[in-house]
Rosetta silent file (secondary structure, phi, psi, omega in degrees, C-alpha in Angstrom):
SEQUENCE: MTSPATTLASTDSLTLVRRTFQQDRTHRRAWRREQLRGIERLCDEQESEIAASLEADLGRSPAEAWLGDIASTSALPAMPKHCLTLGIS
SCORE:     score description
SCORE:     0.000 S_00000001
   1 L     0.000  139.046 -178.798  -48.375 -108.653  -56.569 S_00000001
   2 L   -81.265  132.824  179.849  -48.822 -106.879  -53.253 S_00000001
   3 L   -78.995  155.826  177.207  -47.091 -108.442  -50.290 S_00000001
   4 H   -57.314  -36.002 -179.645  -48.994 -109.103  -47.051 S_00000001
   5 H   -65.518  -40.646  178.975  -46.728 -106.623  -45.248 S_00000001
   6 H   -65.214  -42.830  179.405  -47.587 -103.866  -47.745 S_00000001
   7 H   -63.042  -42.354  179.153  -51.305 -104.586  -47.428 S_00000001
   8 H   -63.567  -44.193  179.511  -51.067 -104.516  -43.633 S_00000001
   9 H   -62.917  -40.751  179.020  -49.162 -101.221  -43.683 S_00000001
  10 H   -65.040  -42.080  178.866  -51.740  -99.709  -46.052 S_00000001
  11 H   -63.866  -43.714  178.230  -54.600 -100.900  -43.859 S_00000001
  12 H   -62.242  -41.732  179.379  -52.906  -99.484  -40.747 S_00000001
  13 H   -63.873  -44.540  179.145  -52.330  -96.163  -42.504 S_00000001
  14 H   -62.584  -42.597  177.909  -55.930  -95.955  -43.644 S_00000001
  15 H   -61.081  -43.493  179.360  -57.161  -96.759  -40.147 S_00000001
  16 H   -63.111  -44.434  179.994  -54.914  -94.059  -38.687 S_00000001
  17 H   -63.799  -44.627  178.581  -56.084  -91.459  -41.200 S_00000001
  18 H   -62.360  -42.003  179.574  -59.734  -92.292  -40.585 S_00000001
  19 H   -63.781  -42.889  178.604  -59.270  -92.143  -36.812 S_00000001
  20 H   -60.242  -45.278  179.741  -57.518  -88.773  -37.103 S_00000001
  21 H   -63.802  -43.790 -178.547  -60.338  -87.410  -39.239 S_00000001
  22 H   -66.108  -28.143  179.291  -63.024  -88.734  -36.909 S_00000001
  23 L   -83.861    6.785  175.422  -61.291  -87.143  -33.914 S_00000001
  24 L    63.544   31.631  178.762  -61.619  -83.785  -35.677 S_00000001
  25 L   -94.708    3.880  176.544  -57.868  -83.225  -35.779 S_00000001
  26 L   -98.868  169.935  178.364  -57.947  -82.296  -39.454 S_00000001
  27 L   -71.128  150.952  178.996  -58.837  -78.918  -40.901 S_00000001
  28 L   -66.762  159.286  179.883  -62.487  -78.066  -41.391 S_00000001
  29 H   -57.643  -40.390 -179.159  -64.110  -78.323  -44.810 S_00000001
  30 H   -59.717  -41.373  178.384  -64.280  -74.541  -45.146 S_00000001
  31 H   -64.538  -44.381 -179.871  -60.502  -74.311  -44.694 S_00000001
  32 H   -64.687  -40.253  177.603  -59.921  -77.083  -47.243 S_00000001
  33 H   -61.255  -42.185  179.854  -62.279  -75.421  -49.731 S_00000001
  34 H   -64.581  -37.084  176.910  -60.383  -72.146  -49.382 S_00000001
  35 H   -63.324  -41.337  178.102  -57.089  -73.946  -50.023 S_00000001
  36 H   -64.091  -42.595  176.795  -58.550  -75.440  -53.209 S_00000001
  37 H   -61.389  -36.129  178.665  -59.768  -72.014  -54.333 S_00000001
  38 H   -64.302  -39.120  177.526  -56.248  -70.728  -53.705 S_00000001
  39 H   -64.348  -45.491  177.892  -54.731  -73.338  -56.026 S_00000001
  40 H   -60.680  -45.382 -179.169  -57.209  -72.416  -58.757 S_00000001
  41 H   -62.125  -43.999  179.025  -56.566  -68.705  -58.220 S_00000001
  42 H   -58.577  -46.778 -179.559  -52.795  -69.204  -58.318 S_00000001
  43 H   -63.918  -39.827  179.121  -52.988  -71.078  -61.621 S_00000001
  44 H   -68.535  -48.753 -174.270  -55.285  -68.454  -63.129 S_00000001
  45 H   -74.677  -28.500 -174.628  -53.400  -65.406  -61.891 S_00000001
  46 L  -113.439   19.526 -175.464  -49.870  -66.707  -62.466 S_00000001
  47 H   -55.353  -47.617 -177.938  -50.378  -68.746  -65.640 S_00000001
  48 H   -66.410  -36.492  178.342  -47.959  -66.716  -67.783 S_00000001
  49 H   -68.798  -39.105  177.496  -45.285  -66.720  -65.052 S_00000001
  50 H   -63.712  -45.610  179.847  -45.645  -70.478  -64.562 S_00000001
  51 H   -62.241  -41.416  178.890  -45.376  -71.040  -68.314 S_00000001
  52 H   -63.705  -40.433  178.636  -42.307  -68.790  -68.541 S_00000001
  53 H   -65.533  -41.983  179.072  -40.616  -70.670  -65.693 S_00000001
  54 H   -66.011  -34.468  176.637  -41.343  -74.032  -67.294 S_00000001
  55 H   -68.162  -45.743 -178.971  -39.919  -72.773  -70.568 S_00000001
  56 H   -65.539  -43.033 -175.077  -36.773  -71.412  -68.876 S_00000001
  57 H   -82.308  -39.532 -171.675  -36.226  -74.452  -66.653 S_00000001
  58 H  -119.981   -2.289  179.770  -37.438  -77.310  -68.821 S_00000001
  59 L    71.927   23.462 -179.665  -37.622  -75.892  -72.331 S_00000001
  60 L   -82.505  140.115  174.309  -41.386  -76.402  -72.538 S_00000001
  61 L   -72.489  161.781  177.836  -43.413  -74.399  -75.020 S_00000001
  62 H   -56.304  -38.081  179.206  -46.360  -72.405  -73.643 S_00000001
  63 H   -65.938  -42.428  177.790  -48.767  -75.004  -75.075 S_00000001
  64 H   -64.779  -40.498  179.239  -46.874  -77.876  -73.424 S_00000001
  65 H   -62.730  -44.970 -178.827  -46.758  -75.977  -70.140 S_00000001
  66 H   -64.998  -49.082 -176.311  -50.480  -75.296  -70.220 S_00000001
  67 H   -69.345  -43.949 -173.524  -51.485  -78.810  -71.217 S_00000001
  68 H   -82.809  -25.607 -173.550  -48.969  -80.714  -69.120 S_00000001
  69 H  -129.253  -51.914 -172.407  -48.851  -78.662  -65.958 S_00000001
  70 H   -69.641  -51.667 -177.893  -51.110  -75.645  -65.649 S_00000001
  71 H   -63.563  -43.143 -178.254  -54.417  -77.138  -66.819 S_00000001
  72 H   -67.733  -36.785  178.804  -53.933  -80.391  -64.941 S_00000001
  73 H   -69.985  -42.231 -179.502  -52.955  -78.610  -61.728 S_00000001
  74 H   -71.112  -19.525  177.246  -55.832  -76.156  -61.888 S_00000001
  75 H   -82.592  -22.188 -177.866  -58.220  -79.083  -62.515 S_00000001
  76 L   -55.816  -42.988 -179.423  -57.094  -80.986  -59.406 S_00000001
  77 L   -62.383  -22.577 -178.524  -59.158  -78.923  -56.968 S_00000001
  78 H   -63.611  -35.890 -178.178  -62.371  -79.796  -58.836 S_00000001
  79 H   -64.558  -54.400  178.216  -62.267  -83.431  -57.714 S_00000001
  80 H   -62.408  -36.748  178.510  -62.180  -82.829  -53.949 S_00000001
  81 H   -61.575  -40.865  178.017  -64.708  -79.994  -54.318 S_00000001
  82 H   -62.017  -43.699  179.376  -67.007  -82.374  -56.144 S_00000001
  83 H   -64.887  -39.531  178.452  -66.586  -84.935  -53.357 S_00000001
  84 H   -64.864  -37.650  177.987  -67.276  -82.291  -50.704 S_00000001
  85 H   -63.614  -39.043  179.910  -70.449  -81.279  -52.562 S_00000001
  86 H   -79.375   -9.766 -178.963  -71.581  -84.894  -52.571 S_00000001
  87 L    85.334   16.688  178.415  -70.693  -85.270  -48.889 S_00000001
  88 L   -88.695  125.929 -179.850  -67.871  -87.736  -49.561 S_00000001
  89 L  -109.483    0.000    0.000  -65.035  -87.273  -47.088 S_00000001
């Protein structure tokens, strides 16, 4: 169960984030879109290097690396892009 203090802190944080966004102190959508494209590009261009590092560091097979890390990371940018397309901020 969430405590009243936690709920209040979450509400205050949300209010602060919304106020910051409304005051235009965040990066523009074009900048955010380019950052998302960069994440996708990185995953595409460096997939074999990422998989090799995960194998060396964590003993993951290439299939485990792709399924557990590479595919999920490269899919993350799709959600915000979808929201930006719909006009959800």
